[in-house]
C-alpha positions in Angstrom: 102.3 58.5 82.9 103.0 60.2 79.6 101.8 63.5 80.9 104.1 63.2 83.9 107.1 62.5 81.7 106.3 65.4 79.5 106.1 67.7 82.5 109.4 66.4 83.9 111.0 67.0 80.6 109.6 70.6 80.6 111.1 71.2 84.0 114.5 70.1 82.9 114.2 72.2 79.7 113.2 75.2 81.8 116.1 74.7 84.2 118.6 74.2 81.3 117.6 77.5 79.8 118.4 79.4 83.0 121.9 78.1 83.3 123.3 75.7 86.0 123.8 78.2 88.8 120.4 79.9 88.7 118.5 76.7 88.0 120.3 74.9 90.9 119.4 77.7 93.4 115.8 77.8 92.3 115.4 74.0 92.4 117.1 73.9 95.8 114.9 76.6 97.4 111.6 75.8 95.8 111.8 72.0 95.7 111.1 69.7 92.8 107.4 69.2 93.5 106.5 72.9 93.6 108.5 73.6 90.4 107.0 70.6 88.7 103.4 71.8 89.6 104.1 75.3 88.4 105.7 74.2 85.1 102.7 72.0 84.4 100.3 75.0 84.6 102.3 77.9 83.0 103.7 77.8 79.4 107.4 77.0 79.6 108.4 79.9 77.3 106.7 82.4 79.6 108.3 81.0 82.7 111.8 81.1 81.1 111.3 84.8 80.0 110.1 85.9 83.5 112.7 84.0 85.4 115.5 85.3 83.2 114.4 88.9 84.0 114.3 88.3 87.7 116.9 87.2 90.3 116.6 83.7 91.7 115.9 85.3 95.2 112.9 87.2 93.7 111.6 84.1 91.9 111.7 82.0 95.1 110.1 84.7 97.2 107.4 85.3 94.6 106.5 81.6 94.4 106.6 81.1 98.2 104.5 84.2 99.1 101.8 84.1 96.4 99.5 81.1 96.2 100.1 79.1 93.1 96.5 79.5 91.8 96.8 83.3 92.0 100.3 83.3 90.6 99.3 81.3 87.6 96.3 83.7 87.0 98.7 86.7 87.3 100.9 85.3 84.6 98.0 84.5 82.4 96.3 87.9 82.7 99.3 90.2 82.5 102.1 90.8 80.0 105.6 89.8 80.8 106.9 93.4 80.8 104.0 94.6 83.0 104.6 91.7 85.5 108.3 92.4 85.7 107.7 96.1 86.2 105.2 95.4 89.0 107.6 93.0 90.7 110.5 95.5 90.5 108.4 98.5 91.6 106.6 97.0 94.5 107.8 94.8 97.4 106.9 91.2 97.1 104.9 91.6 100.4 102.8 94.4 98.8 102.5 92.5 95.6 101.2 89.5 97.5 98.6 91.6 99.3 97.5 93.2 96.0 97.3 89.9 94.2 95.2 88.3 96.9 92.8 91.3 97.2 92.4 92.6 93.6 91.6 90.0 90.9 94.6 89.6 88.5 92.3 90.3 85.6 91.5 93.8 87.1 95.2 94.5 87.6 95.8 93.5 84.0 93.0 95.8 82.8 94.4 98.6 84.9 97.9 98.2 83.3 96.6 97.9 79.8 94.3 101.0 80.1 96.5 103.4 82.2 99.9 101.9 81.6 102.1 100.0 84.1 103.7 103.2 85.4 100.4 105.0 86.1 99.0 101.8 87.7 101.9 101.6 90.1 101.6 105.3 90.8 98.0 104.8 91.9 98.9 102.0 94.3 101.9 103.9 95.7 100.3 107.4 96.0 97.1 106.2 97.7 98.8 103.4 99.7 98.3 99.7 99.2 95.6 99.3 101.8 93.6 102.4 100.8 93.8 101.4 97.1 92.5 97.9 97.9 89.7 99.3 100.1 88.5 101.7 97.4 88.8 99.2 94.5 86.6 96.9 96.5 83.9 99.6 96.5 84.3 100.6 92.9 84.3 98.1 90.0 87.5 98.5 87.9 85.5 99.5 84.8 83.9 102.3 86.8 87.3 103.5 88.2 88.7 103.6 84.7 85.7 105.5 83.4 86.3 108.1 86.2 89.9 108.4 85.2 88.9 108.9 81.6 86.5 111.7 82.7 88.7 113.6 85.1 92.3 112.3 84.6 94.4 110.5 87.1 96.0 113.3 89.1 92.8 115.1 90.3 91.5 111.7 91.5 94.7 111.0 93.4 94.6 114.5 94.9 91.0 114.1 96.0 91.2 110.6 97.4 94.4 111.4 99.2 92.7 114.0 101.3 89.6 112.0 102.0 89.3 109.0 104.4 88.1 105.7 103.2 84.8 105.9 105.3 84.1 109.3 103.7 84.7 107.9 100.2 82.4 105.0 101.0 79.7 107.4 102.2 79.9 109.4 98.9 79.9 106.3 96.7 76.9 104.9 98.6 74.8 108.0 98.6 75.8 109.8 95.4 77.5 107.3 93.2 80.2 108.4 90.7 78.3 110.0 87.9 78.2 113.5 89.6 81.8 113.5 90.6 83.3 114.6 87.2 80.7 117.4 87.0 81.5 118.7 90.4 85.3 118.5 90.0 85.2 120.3 86.7 82.9 123.0 88.0 84.5 123.7 91.4 88.0 122.3 90.9 89.6 119.8 93.3 90.9 122.3 95.8 87.4 124.0 96.2 85.7 120.6 96.5 88.1 119.7 99.3 87.5 123.1 101.0 83.8 122.4 101.0 84.3 118.9 102.5 86.7 120.4 105.1 84.3 123.1 106.1 81.1 121.1 106.2 82.3 117.6 106.8 81.1 114.8 104.5 77.8 114.2 106.3 76.7 117.9 106.0 78.0 118.2 102.5 75.9 115.2 101.4 72.9 116.5 103.3 73.2 119.9 101.5 73.4 118.2 98.1 70.4 116.1 98.9 68.5 119.2 100.0 69.4 121.6 97.2 70.2 119.2 94.3 73.4 119.3 92.2 72.4 121.9 89.7 70.8 124.2 92.3 73.9 124.0 94.4 76.1 125.0 91.5 73.8 127.9 90.5 73.7 129.1 94.1 77.5 129.0 94.2 77.7 131.2 91.1 75.2 133.6 92.6 77.2 133.8 95.9 80.5 134.3 94.0 79.1 137.5 92.4 78.2 139.0 95.8 80.5 141.5 97.5 80.9 139.8 100.8 83.3 140.4 103.6 84.1 137.9 106.3 84.6 140.7 108.8 80.9 141.4 108.7 80.1 138.0 110.2 79.4 138.5 113.9 81.6 136.7 116.4 78.5 135.2 118.1 75.3 134.5 116.3 72.3 133.3 118.2 69.5 131.6 116.5 66.2 133.6 116.7 63.1 131.8 117.9 60.4 132.0 115.3 57.0 133.1 116.8 54.6 130.3 116.8 57.3 127.7 116.9 58.2 128.1 120.5 58.1 125.0 122.6 55.0 125.0 124.8 55.8 125.6 128.4 54.9 122.6 130.5 52.0 123.5 132.7 52.5 122.9 136.4 49.6 120.9 137.7 48.4 122.4 140.9 48.3 119.9 143.7 44.8 119.5 145.0 44.5 120.0 148.6 43.4 116.9 150.2 39.8 117.4 151.5 39.6 117.4 155.3 38.1 114.2 156.5 34.9 114.5 158.5 35.0 112.9 161.9 32.4 110.2 162.3 30.0 111.0 165.2 29.5 107.9 167.3 26.4 107.6 169.3 26.9 106.9 173.0 24.8 104.2 174.5 22.7 105.3 177.4 
């Protein structure tokens, strides 16, 4: 009973800090039970700061669209300024999708490492659904390592041009370790040209066949050659290698059916 009274007192202190108009609108649209539950799980001071920086419509929409458990975790794992920036930069619908798909702890780590502006840029540049799909394939720590190795803009440029299935194929077959090496060696535009020319399947097959170092060495060798695209014939037929021709199927001659001898029947005298 004492805990309930303390919680009710916290609710009224929370509403009192917001002023009569704002507190009345929030209480009216959320209902006393929902507000009571939320104030019992989030520090009063944090709720007051967040609500003061947001409109009553935004607060109501936020509480109604994001499950309480996730909302409480979001507040716990993110700074006030970061949360307010995310809420103002993304629609509540997009924020709800992100919060349900990416652990709030990962979002907080992203914001603390890259900064809130860069974090929102990633989500907006790649699109919410694509960002979620890729971050489900790559642990947040690995993604942040990749950004540290390559910087953010080359990653956004690369991933923007590739489909999610192609990204998944690369991650599954090659991992992430080689990506910084390839992007620094070839440059993002050239890597994209290779993928565009060969397709992801053939590009992966070529890397598997040659090896990463050998492919880079071969590229340097080819770059020194005086080559002209005009010398490539319009039609190029593959030559059959002697000894590798497919054996011709032998036609089995049909045996002539042997003429049946007529049986000689003896006549009775």
